[in-house]
C-alpha positions as YAML, in Angstrom:
chain: A
units: angstrom
residues:
- id: 1
  name: MET
  ca: [4.41, -27.93, 8.72]
- id: 2
  name: SER
  ca: [2.75, -25.87, 5.53]
- id: 3
  name: VAL
  ca: [-0.79, -23.81, 5.85]
- id: 4
  name: GLY
  ca: [-2.75, -25.11, 3.33]
- id: 5
  name: ALA
  ca: [-5.24, -22.41, 3.80]
- id: 6
  name: HIS
  ca: [-4.63, -19.06, 5.39]
- id: 7
  name: VAL
  ca: [-3.36, -17.28, 8.44]
- id: 8
  name: VAL
  ca: [-4.46, -14.47, 9.92]
- id: 9
  name: ILE
  ca: [-1.93, -12.05, 11.95]
- id: 10
  name: GLU
  ca: [-2.81, -8.94, 13.42]
- id: 11
  name: ALA
  ca: [0.14, -6.04, 12.78]
- id: 12
  name: MET
  ca: [1.00, -2.67, 13.20]
- id: 13
  name: GLY
  ca: [-2.87, -1.19, 13.63]
- id: 14
  name: THR
  ca: [-4.52, -3.83, 11.13]
- id: 15
  name: VAL
  ca: [-4.71, -7.61, 10.35]
- id: 16
  name: ALA
  ca: [-3.43, -9.29, 7.46]
- id: 17
  name: SER
  ca: [-4.03, -12.25, 6.07]
- id: 18
  name: ILE
  ca: [-1.81, -15.07, 4.53]
- id: 19
  name: ALA
  ca: [-2.69, -17.83, 2.12]
- id: 20
  name: GLY
  ca: [-0.47, -20.46, 0.27]
- id: 21
  name: PRO
  ca: [1.18, -23.35, 1.17]
- id: 22
  name: VAL
  ca: [3.93, -20.90, 3.59]
- id: 23
  name: PRO
  ca: [6.22, -22.68, 6.33]
- id: 24
  name: GLU
  ca: [5.52, -22.53, 9.29]
- id: 25
  name: ALA
  ca: [9.34, -20.80, 9.88]
- id: 26
  name: ALA
  ca: [8.35, -18.37, 7.04]
- id: 27
  name: LEU
  ca: [5.40, -17.40, 9.30]
- id: 28
  name: ASP
  ca: [7.86, -16.64, 12.64]
- id: 29
  name: GLU
  ca: [10.08, -14.84, 10.13]
- id: 30
  name: ILE
  ca: [7.55, -12.68, 8.96]
- id: 31
  name: ARG
  ca: [5.46, -11.78, 12.45]
- id: 32
  name: ALA
  ca: [9.29, -10.95, 13.56]
- id: 33
  name: ALA
  ca: [9.80, -8.60, 10.45]
- id: 34
  name: TRP
  ca: [7.00, -6.92, 11.11]
- id: 35
  name: GLY
  ca: [7.56, -6.57, 14.61]
- id: 36
  name: GLN
  ca: [10.58, -4.80, 14.52]
- id: 37
  name: LEU
  ca: [8.79, -2.80, 11.82]
- id: 38
  name: GLU
  ca: [6.16, -1.80, 14.36]
- id: 39
  name: GLU
  ca: [8.57, -1.17, 17.23]
- id: 40
  name: ARG
  ca: [10.51, 1.31, 14.58]
- id: 41
  name: PHE
  ca: [8.01, 3.14, 12.57]
- id: 42
  name: SER
  ca: [4.91, 3.65, 14.73]
- id: 43
  name: LEU
  ca: [3.12, 6.78, 16.03]
- id: 44
  name: TYR
  ca: [1.26, 5.05, 18.01]
- id: 45
  name: ARG
  ca: [3.74, 3.51, 20.39]
- id: 46
  name: ASP
  ca: [5.34, 6.23, 22.30]
- id: 47
  name: ASP
  ca: [8.51, 4.24, 22.63]
- id: 48
  name: SER
  ca: [9.67, 3.94, 19.17]
- id: 49
  name: GLU
  ca: [11.70, 5.92, 17.27]
- id: 50
  name: ALA
  ca: [9.24, 7.50, 14.80]
- id: 51
  name: SER
  ca: [7.46, 8.84, 17.79]
- id: 52
  name: ARG
  ca: [10.84, 10.06, 19.64]
- id: 53
  name: LEU
  ca: [11.71, 12.02, 15.98]
- id: 54
  name: ALA
  ca: [7.99, 13.37, 16.07]
- id: 55
  name: ARG
  ca: [8.63, 14.87, 19.46]
- id: 56
  name: HIS
  ca: [12.07, 15.99, 18.75]
- id: 57
  name: GLU
  ca: [14.21, 13.87, 20.73]
- id: 58
  name: LEU
  ca: [15.78, 12.42, 18.12]
- id: 59
  name: PRO
  ca: [17.36, 14.47, 15.10]
- id: 60
  name: LEU
  ca: [16.81, 12.53, 11.52]
- id: 61
  name: THR
  ca: [20.98, 12.47, 11.22]
- id: 62
  name: ARG
  ca: [21.07, 10.37, 14.35]
- id: 63
  name: ALA
  ca: [18.02, 8.25, 13.85]
- id: 64
  name: SER
  ca: [18.72, 4.74, 12.59]
- id: 65
  name: ALA
  ca: [19.95, 3.47, 8.87]
- id: 66
  name: GLU
  ca: [16.37, 1.66, 8.59]
- id: 67
  name: MET
  ca: [14.78, 4.94, 9.74]
- id: 68
  name: ARG
  ca: [17.18, 7.50, 7.23]
- id: 69
  name: ASP
  ca: [16.84, 4.48, 4.41]
- id: 70
  name: ALA
  ca: [12.72, 4.99, 4.43]
- id: 71
  name: TYR
  ca: [12.97, 8.72, 4.31]
- id: 72
  name: ALA
  ca: [15.36, 8.53, 1.60]
- id: 73
  name: LEU
  ca: [13.00, 6.23, -0.42]
- id: 74
  name: ALA
  ca: [9.61, 8.64, 0.45]
- id: 75
  name: GLN
  ca: [11.19, 11.65, -0.51]
- id: 76
  name: THR
  ca: [12.39, 10.07, -3.83]
- id: 77
  name: TRP
  ca: [8.74, 9.26, -4.36]
- id: 78
  name: ARG
  ca: [8.14, 13.14, -3.31]
- id: 79
  name: ALA
  ca: [9.91, 14.42, -6.19]
- id: 80
  name: ASP
  ca: [8.88, 11.74, -8.38]
- id: 81
  name: THR
  ca: [5.48, 12.29, -7.89]
- id: 82
  name: GLU
  ca: [5.72, 16.17, -7.87]
- id: 83
  name: GLY
  ca: [4.90, 16.27, -4.39]
- id: 84
  name: ALA
  ca: [1.66, 14.06, -4.34]
- id: 85
  name: PHE
  ca: [3.52, 11.77, -1.67]
- id: 86
  name: SER
  ca: [5.05, 13.16, 0.88]
- id: 87
  name: PRO
  ca: [6.91, 11.97, 3.98]
- id: 88
  name: GLN
  ca: [5.84, 14.55, 5.95]
- id: 89
  name: ARG
  ca: [2.66, 15.28, 7.96]
- id: 90
  name: PRO
  ca: [1.44, 19.52, 7.55]
- id: 91
  name: ASP
  ca: [2.58, 20.14, 10.69]
- id: 92
  name: GLY
  ca: [5.91, 18.52, 9.75]
- id: 93
  name: VAL
  ca: [5.85, 15.23, 11.94]
- id: 94
  name: ILE
  ca: [7.84, 13.16, 9.79]
- id: 95
  name: ASP
  ca: [5.21, 9.99, 9.18]
- id: 96
  name: LEU
  ca: [6.30, 7.40, 6.74]
- id: 97
  name: ALA
  ca: [3.02, 5.30, 7.38]
- id: 98
  name: GLY
  ca: [2.71, 5.87, 3.50]
- id: 99
  name: ILE
  ca: [5.61, 3.39, 2.82]
- id: 100
  name: VAL
  ca: [5.91, 1.74, 5.89]
- id: 101
  name: LYS
  ca: [3.22, -1.15, 4.62]
- id: 102
  name: SER
  ca: [4.24, -1.89, 1.32]
- id: 103
  name: LEU
  ca: [7.69, -2.59, 2.65]
- id: 104
  name: ALA
  ca: [6.32, -4.54, 5.27]
- id: 105
  name: ILE
  ca: [4.35, -6.31, 2.86]
- id: 106
  name: ALA
  ca: [7.34, -6.56, 0.35]
- id: 107
  name: ALA
  ca: [9.72, -8.25, 3.28]
- id: 108
  name: ALA
  ca: [6.78, -11.07, 3.91]
- id: 109
  name: GLY
  ca: [6.93, -11.39, 0.02]
- id: 110
  name: GLN
  ca: [11.00, -12.06, 0.09]
- id: 111
  name: ILE
  ca: [10.39, -14.58, 2.77]
- id: 112
  name: ILE
  ca: [7.90, -16.49, 1.31]
- id: 113
  name: ASP
  ca: [10.06, -16.92, -1.41]
- id: 114
  name: ALA
  ca: [13.18, -17.50, 0.27]
- id: 115
  name: HIS
  ca: [11.13, -20.75, 1.54]
- id: 116
  name: GLY
  ca: [10.67, -21.56, -1.95]
- id: 117
  name: VAL
  ca: [7.14, -21.56, -2.14]
- id: 118
  name: SER
  ca: [5.25, -20.62, -5.47]
- id: 119
  name: HIS
  ca: [1.99, -19.94, -4.65]
- id: 120
  name: TRP
  ca: [1.12, -17.84, -2.27]
- id: 121
  name: CYS
  ca: [-0.80, -14.39, -1.49]
- id: 122
  name: VAL
  ca: [-0.27, -11.64, 1.24]
- id: 123
  name: ASN
  ca: [-3.41, -9.64, 2.36]
- id: 124
  name: PHE
  ca: [-1.82, -6.22, 4.99]
- id: 125
  name: GLY
  ca: [-4.85, -4.07, 5.67]
- id: 126
  name: GLY
  ca: [-6.60, -4.65, 2.02]
- id: 127
  name: ASP
  ca: [-3.28, -3.97, 0.21]
- id: 128
  name: LEU
  ca: [-2.41, -7.38, -1.44]
- id: 129
  name: LEU
  ca: [1.05, -8.93, -3.48]
- id: 130
  name: ALA
  ca: [0.74, -12.24, -4.26]
- id: 131
  name: ARG
  ca: [2.96, -15.15, -6.64]
- id: 132
  name: THR
  ca: [1.03, -17.22, -9.11]
- id: 133
  name: ASP
  ca: [2.30, -20.55, -9.73]
- id: 134
  name: GLU
  ca: [1.18, -21.44, -14.00]
- id: 135
  name: THR
  ca: [-0.30, -24.68, -12.58]
- id: 136
  name: ALA
  ca: [-3.17, -22.91, -9.73]
- id: 137
  name: ARG
  ca: [-5.50, -20.90, -10.10]
- id: 138
  name: PRO
  ca: [-4.83, -17.06, -10.39]
- id: 139
  name: TRP
  ca: [-5.41, -14.89, -7.42]
- id: 140
  name: VAL
  ca: [-8.64, -12.72, -8.09]
- id: 141
  name: ALA
  ca: [-8.90, -9.23, -5.62]
- id: 142
  name: GLY
  ca: [-12.11, -7.87, -5.57]
- id: 143
  name: ILE
  ca: [-12.14, -3.91, -5.06]
- id: 144
  name: VAL
  ca: [-14.77, -2.44, -3.07]
- id: 145
  name: ASP
  ca: [-18.05, 0.11, -3.29]
- id: 146
  name: PRO
  ca: [-16.69, 3.23, -2.19]
- id: 147
  name: ASP
  ca: [-20.34, 3.77, -1.05]
- id: 148
  name: ASP
  ca: [-21.15, 0.64, -0.26]
- id: 149
  name: ARG
  ca: [-18.33, -0.97, 2.02]
- id: 150
  name: SER
  ca: [-20.79, -4.37, 1.71]
- id: 151
  name: ARG
  ca: [-20.44, -4.41, -1.82]
- id: 152
  name: LEU
  ca: [-17.59, -5.42, -4.56]
- id: 153
  name: PHE
  ca: [-17.26, -2.73, -6.93]
- id: 154
  name: THR
  ca: [-14.83, -4.51, -9.55]
- id: 155
  name: GLN
  ca: [-12.42, -7.26, -9.47]
- id: 156
  name: PHE
  ca: [-8.82, -7.40, -10.77]
- id: 157
  name: ARG
  ca: [-7.14, -10.79, -11.80]
- id: 158
  name: LEU
  ca: [-3.40, -10.55, -10.37]
- id: 159
  name: SER
  ca: [-0.45, -11.75, -12.76]
- id: 160
  name: ALA
  ca: [3.10, -11.72, -12.94]
- id: 161
  name: ALA
  ca: [3.11, -8.45, -14.72]
- id: 162
  name: HIS
  ca: [1.15, -6.78, -11.97]
- id: 163
  name: PRO
  ca: [1.32, -9.04, -9.00]
- id: 164
  name: ALA
  ca: [0.21, -5.89, -6.53]
- id: 165
  name: LEU
  ca: [-2.72, -3.95, -5.58]
- id: 166
  name: ALA
  ca: [-3.29, -1.26, -3.16]
- id: 167
  name: THR
  ca: [-6.07, 0.90, -2.77]
- id: 168
  name: SER
  ca: [-6.36, 4.35, -1.13]
- id: 169
  name: GLY
  ca: [-9.55, 5.99, -0.30]
- id: 170
  name: ILE
  ca: [-11.16, 8.13, 2.83]
- id: 171
  name: ALA
  ca: [-14.24, 5.71, 3.00]
- id: 172
  name: GLU
  ca: [-13.02, 4.15, 6.12]
- id: 173
  name: ARG
  ca: [-10.70, 6.14, 7.85]
- id: 174
  name: GLY
  ca: [-12.26, 9.70, 6.40]
- id: 175
  name: ASP
  ca: [-10.51, 11.99, 4.70]
- id: 176
  name: HIS
  ca: [-6.59, 11.02, 6.20]
- id: 177
  name: VAL
  ca: [-4.59, 12.17, 2.63]
- id: 178
  name: TRP
  ca: [-3.44, 15.25, 2.23]
- id: 179
  name: ARG
  ca: [-4.47, 16.55, -0.67]
- id: 180
  name: ILE
  ca: [-2.35, 19.03, -2.64]
- id: 181
  name: GLY
  ca: [-3.48, 22.15, -4.72]
- id: 182
  name: THR
  ca: [-6.90, 23.25, -5.06]
- id: 183
  name: TRP
  ca: [-10.22, 21.52, -4.04]
- id: 184
  name: ASP
  ca: [-13.31, 22.83, -4.60]
- id: 185
  name: ALA
  ca: [-16.94, 21.27, -5.25]
- id: 186
  name: ASP
  ca: [-16.29, 21.63, -9.21]
- id: 187
  name: GLU
  ca: [-12.96, 19.98, -9.35]
- id: 188
  name: ASP
  ca: [-14.78, 17.02, -8.37]
- id: 189
  name: PRO
  ca: [-11.52, 15.03, -6.01]
- id: 190
  name: PHE
  ca: [-11.19, 11.01, -5.97]
- id: 191
  name: VAL
  ca: [-12.60, 9.52, -3.10]
- id: 192
  name: GLN
  ca: [-11.00, 5.97, -3.59]
- id: 193
  name: VAL
  ca: [-8.08, 5.17, -5.71]
- id: 194
  name: SER
  ca: [-6.75, 1.45, -6.90]
- id: 195
  name: VAL
  ca: [-3.56, 0.95, -8.53]
- id: 196
  name: ALA
  ca: [-2.24, -2.32, -9.50]
- id: 197
  name: GLY
  ca: [1.74, -2.64, -10.35]
- id: 198
  name: PRO
  ca: [5.00, -4.09, -11.24]
- id: 199
  name: ASP
  ca: [5.74, -4.18, -6.94]
- id: 200
  name: ILE
  ca: [3.73, -3.49, -4.39]
- id: 201
  name: VAL
  ca: [5.54, -0.48, -2.93]
- id: 202
  name: THR
  ca: [4.89, 1.23, -6.33]
- id: 203
  name: ALA
  ca: [1.06, 0.24, -6.19]
- id: 204
  name: ASP
  ca: [0.81, 1.96, -2.57]
- id: 205
  name: VAL
  ca: [2.53, 4.65, -3.12]
- id: 206
  name: LEU
  ca: [1.30, 5.74, -6.35]
- id: 207
  name: ALA
  ca: [-2.98, 4.67, -4.99]
- id: 208
  name: THR
  ca: [-1.94, 7.08, -2.07]
- id: 209
  name: ALA
  ca: [-0.38, 9.97, -4.43]
- id: 210
  name: ILE
  ca: [-2.88, 9.70, -6.83]
- id: 211
  name: LEU
  ca: [-5.50, 10.20, -4.18]
- id: 212
  name: SER
  ca: [-3.53, 13.43, -3.43]
- id: 213
  name: GLY
  ca: [-3.01, 15.02, -6.39]
- id: 214
  name: GLY
  ca: [-5.60, 14.08, -8.73]
- id: 215
  name: ARG
  ca: [-6.19, 13.86, -12.09]
- id: 216
  name: PRO
  ca: [-2.80, 15.71, -12.78]
- id: 217
  name: THR
  ca: [-0.83, 13.06, -10.81]
- id: 218
  name: LEU
  ca: [-3.46, 10.39, -12.30]
- id: 219
  name: GLU
  ca: [-1.52, 11.34, -16.20]
- id: 220
  name: LEU
  ca: [1.37, 11.84, -14.99]
- id: 221
  name: ALA
  ca: [1.67, 8.21, -13.36]
- id: 222
  name: THR
  ca: [-0.31, 6.62, -15.91]
- id: 223
  name: ARG
  ca: [2.47, 8.03, -18.39]
- id: 224
  name: ARG
  ca: [5.40, 6.95, -16.19]
- id: 225
  name: TRP
  ca: [4.88, 3.83, -14.41]
- id: 226
  name: PRO
  ca: [3.41, 0.38, -16.12]
- id: 227
  name: ILE
  ca: [0.35, 0.72, -13.49]
- id: 228
  name: GLU
  ca: [-3.20, 0.15, -13.88]
- id: 229
  name: VAL
  ca: [-5.79, 2.14, -12.20]
- id: 230
  name: ILE
  ca: [-9.50, 2.23, -11.13]
- id: 231
  name: ALA
  ca: [-10.45, 5.76, -9.50]
- id: 232
  name: VAL
  ca: [-14.29, 7.07, -8.14]
- id: 233
  name: SER
  ca: [-14.54, 10.65, -7.76]
- id: 234
  name: ARG
  ca: [-16.70, 12.23, -5.55]
- id: 235
  name: SER
  ca: [-19.35, 12.43, -7.47]
- id: 236
  name: GLY
  ca: [-19.28, 8.90, -8.85]
- id: 237
  name: GLN
  ca: [-17.20, 9.50, -11.69]
- id: 238
  name: VAL
  ca: [-14.93, 6.40, -12.68]
- id: 239
  name: TYR
  ca: [-11.66, 6.29, -14.49]
- id: 240
  name: ALA
  ca: [-10.02, 3.13, -15.32]
- id: 241
  name: THR
  ca: [-7.09, 2.00, -17.27]
- id: 242
  name: ALA
  ca: [-7.94, -1.26, -19.73]
- id: 243
  name: ALA
  ca: [-7.21, -3.78, -17.57]
- id: 244
  name: PHE
  ca: [-9.90, -2.39, -15.03]
- id: 245
  name: ARG
  ca: [-12.40, -1.51, -17.64]
- id: 246
  name: ALA
  ca: [-11.74, -5.45, -19.01]
- id: 247
  name: ALA
  ca: [-12.63, -6.30, -15.63]
- id: 248
  name: ALA
  ca: [-15.87, -4.56, -15.97]
...
C-alpha cells in the first residue's frame, strides 16, 4: 500500500508529515526509528538515556555508541561554527535536541529512498527534506512571517542542490537559542533564520548557529557552506542570499 497524499505522524514532541507515494512498510520503519531516537535522546522522558546523563547517573564515556556519536557530531559543528552551535546548555547539561531532529529527518529520507520512492517530502516540525522527481512538480516550501504566524513571509523551491530547508526562530518557543557574544539593542539580533542546504543536518545546524551567533556567524556560514539564507532581525531588517532574493 502506498500513500498518495500525506501522512501525519506525532513524534518527539512535534508533528511531522510525509508526502508522496510512500509505502506503509516505509512509514512503519520511520515510526520505529523516530521512536528509538525519542527513547534515547528526549529530555522530556525521565527514563531516557539523555535524562540519565542530565542527572549525572550516567557518564558520557559509558553512554551508548549512538549517544556518543551524536555528541561527537555536535561537537564538530560547535568547532566549525566557532561556538555558535553548542550541544550543551549554559548550565552544562548535554542537550542534543538541536541535532537529533535533523538526524531523524535524514533517517526518514534514507528509509524512503531505500524503498525506491523518487518523489517525496518530509516536514518535521517545519523543517523539510525532499526528493524531487524531474517529471513531477517541484516541492515549494513556505516560510512564515516572524511577526505574524498566519502569513507567509517568502517561499523556496527545493532542488537537488538544496533539498533541505530549516528555520530557527523565537516567535513560537520564545528566545530558546543560547546567544553567543554580547547582544544589546544596537546590535539588532536575528529573530528568525531560514537556511536551505545540501542536507538537513547542515541546514538545521546552521539555522540555529546563525540565530545564535548573529552576523559574524552568518558571514562565516555563507562563505564556508553551499547554502542559501534569509534572516530577519528584531527591527525587521532582512538579509537574503541570491536564491531568496529571486524568490521574493
